KEKE-3310 file (N, C-alpha, C; in steps of 0.2 Angstrom, whole numbers, plus 5000, padded with zeros to 4 digits):
npx = (5031:5043:5052:5060:5073:5079:5089:5102:5099:5096:5096:5085:5076:5075:5068:5056:5051:5050:5039:5029:5028:5025:5012:5006:5007:4998:4986:4985:4979:4985:4998:5003:5016:5030:5032:5042:5054:5058:5068:5062:5061:5065:5067:5057:5050:5044:5034:5032:5020:5012:4995:4981:4969:4960:4952:4958:4971:4967:4960:4970:4979:4972:4970:4983:4988:4983:4991:5003:5002:5001:5014:5022:5019:5024:5038:5044:5047:5043:5033:5026:5013:5013:5003:4999:4991:4995:5002:5001:4989:4980:4978:4972)
npy = (5094:5088:5095:5092:5100:5103:5111:5124:5137:5155:5167:5175:5168:5156:5161:5165:5153:5146:5153:5150:5136:5136:5141:5131:5119:5122:5121:5109:5093:5077:5072:5060:5058:5067:5085:5091:5103:5110:5118:5127:5132:5149:5153:5149:5141:5126:5117:5101:5089:5074:5068:5059:5059:5066:5077:5083:5087:5096:5106:5110:5115:5126:5134:5137:5144:5157:5160:5160:5170:5181:5181:5183:5196:5203:5199:5196:5183:5168:5155:5139:5128:5111:5100:5083:5067:5053:5038:5026:5029:5030:5016:5010)
npz = (5083:5072:5059:5044:5036:5020:5014:5015:5026:5030:5043:5043:5034:5041:5052:5047:5042:5054:5060:5051:5052:5066:5066:5058:5065:5076:5070:5062:5057:5063:5054:5041:5038:5044:5042:5028:5023:5008:4995:4982:4965:4961:4974:4982:4996:5000:5010:5012:5016:5021:5022:5029:5022:5007:5011:5022:5017:5007:5015:5024:5015:5010:5022:5026:5015:5017:5029:5023:5013:5022:5029:5017:5014:5025:5025:5013:5010:5003:5009:5006:5009:5004:5003:5003:4999:5008:5001:5008:5015:5006:5002:5012)
capx = (5032:5050:5052:5066:5075:5084:5093:5104:5095:5099:5092:5078:5072:5073:5063:5049:5049:5048:5032:5024:5027:5021:5004:5004:5007:4992:4979:4985:4978:4991:5000:5005:5023:5032:5034:5049:5055:5062:5068:5060:5064:5064:5068:5050:5050:5039:5033:5028:5017:5007:4989:4977:4963:4960:4949:4964:4976:4964:4958:4976:4982:4968:4971:4990:4989:4982:4997:5009:5001:5003:5021:5025:5018:5028:5045:5046:5049:5037:5033:5020:5012:5012:5000:4997:4988:5000:5000:4998:4983:4975:4978:4968)
capy = (5090:5089:5096:5091:5105:5100:5116:5129:5143:5160:5168:5178:5162:5151:5164:5165:5146:5144:5156:5146:5130:5137:5141:5125:5114:5123:5119:5103:5086:5073:5070:5053:5060:5074:5090:5092:5109:5110:5124:5126:5137:5156:5153:5147:5136:5121:5112:5095:5085:5069:5067:5053:5060:5072:5083:5085:5090:5102:5111:5113:5119:5133:5138:5139:5149:5163:5161:5161:5177:5186:5181:5186:5203:5205:5197:5195:5176:5164:5148:5137:5121:5107:5094:5077:5061:5048:5032:5021:5031:5028:5009:5007)
capz = (5077:5069:5052:5041:5031:5016:5011:5020:5027:5033:5049:5041:5031:5047:5057:5043:5042:5061:5061:5047:5055:5072:5064:5055:5071:5080:5066:5057:5060:5063:5047:5041:5037:5047:5037:5025:5019:5002:4992:4975:4960:4963:4982:4986:5001:5000:5016:5010:5022:5019:5026:5028:5017:5003:5014:5027:5013:5004:5020:5026:5009:5010:5028:5026:5010:5021:5033:5018:5011:5027:5029:5012:5014:5030:5025:5006:5009:5002:5011:5004:5010:4998:5006:4998:5003:5008:4997:5013:5017:5000:5001:5018)
cpx = (5039:5049:5059:5067:5080:5088:5096:5100:5098:5094:5085:5073:5070:5068:5056:5047:5047:5041:5027:5023:5024:5014:5002:5003:5000:4986:4979:4983:4984:4992:5003:5013:5024:5033:5041:5049:5060:5062:5067:5063:5061:5064:5061:5052:5044:5039:5029:5026:5011:5001:4986:4971:4964:4957:4954:4969:4973:4962:4965:4979:4978:4970:4979:4992:4988:4988:5003:5008:5003:5010:5025:5025:5023:5036:5048:5049:5043:5038:5026:5019:5010:5010:4999:4994:4993:4998:4998:4991:4978:4974:4973:4961)
cpy = (5092:5090:5096:5096:5103:5105:5120:5135:5149:5162:5171:5172:5157:5154:5164:5157:5143:5147:5152:5140:5130:5137:5134:5119:5115:5121:5113:5097:5082:5070:5063:5053:5067:5079:5090:5098:5108:5116:5123:5132:5144:5157:5152:5141:5132:5117:5106:5091:5080:5068:5060:5053:5066:5078:5086:5089:5096:5108:5114:5117:5126:5137:5141:5144:5156:5165:5163:5168:5182:5187:5184:5193:5206:5204:5196:5188:5172:5157:5145:5129:5117:5100:5089:5071:5056:5041:5027:5023:5029:5020:5006:5009)
cpz = (5074:5062:5049:5036:5027:5012:5016:5020:5031:5039:5048:5038:5037:5051:5053:5043:5049:5062:5057:5050:5062:5071:5062:5061:5075:5076:5062:5061:5060:5056:5047:5041:5041:5041:5034:5021:5014:4998:4984:4971:4963:4971:4985:4990:5001:5006:5014:5016:5019:5024:5024:5023:5013:5006:5019:5022:5010:5009:5023:5021:5009:5016:5028:5020:5013:5025:5028:5015:5016:5028:5023:5012:5019:5029:5018:5005:5009:5004:5009:5006:5004:5001:5000:5002:5002:5005:5002:5015:5012:5000:5007:5017)
residu = (UNK:UNK:UNK:UNK:UNK:UNK:UNK:UNK:UNK:UNK:UNK:UNK:UNK:UNK:UNK:UNK:UNK:UNK:UNK:UNK:UNK:UNK:UNK:UNK:UNK:UNK:UNK:UNK:UNK:UNK:UNK:UNK:UNK:UNK:UNK:UNK:UNK:UNK:UNK:UNK:UNK:UNK:UNK:UNK:UNK:UNK:UNK:UNK:UNK:UNK:UNK:UNK:UNK:UNK:UNK:UNK:UNK:UNK:UNK:UNK:UNK:UNK:UNK:UNK:UNK:UNK:UNK:UNK:UNK:UNK:UNK:UNK:UNK:UNK:UNK:UNK:UNK:UNK:UNK:UNK:UNK:UNK:UNK:UNK:UNK:UNK:UNK:UNK:UNK:UNK:UNK:UNK)
# end
């Protein structure tokens, strides 16, 4: 699954993002939209991804929070999943 990155990244950040996304791809149900990485305040990287159901979004947020915590401990880079339910999915 391809992820769009919307900001310039250094090698360390790219490595952490790759590890996060590798774990994400192994456990994620098929998203409605491919992930998009954006840089938030305080250099927090948010990976936005749209799902079909609230359950998918909630479960993935919880699972990836553990991954994010482990990576933060190892690297001091914070990557956070920002799951949402896609508007198209809500209409069906």
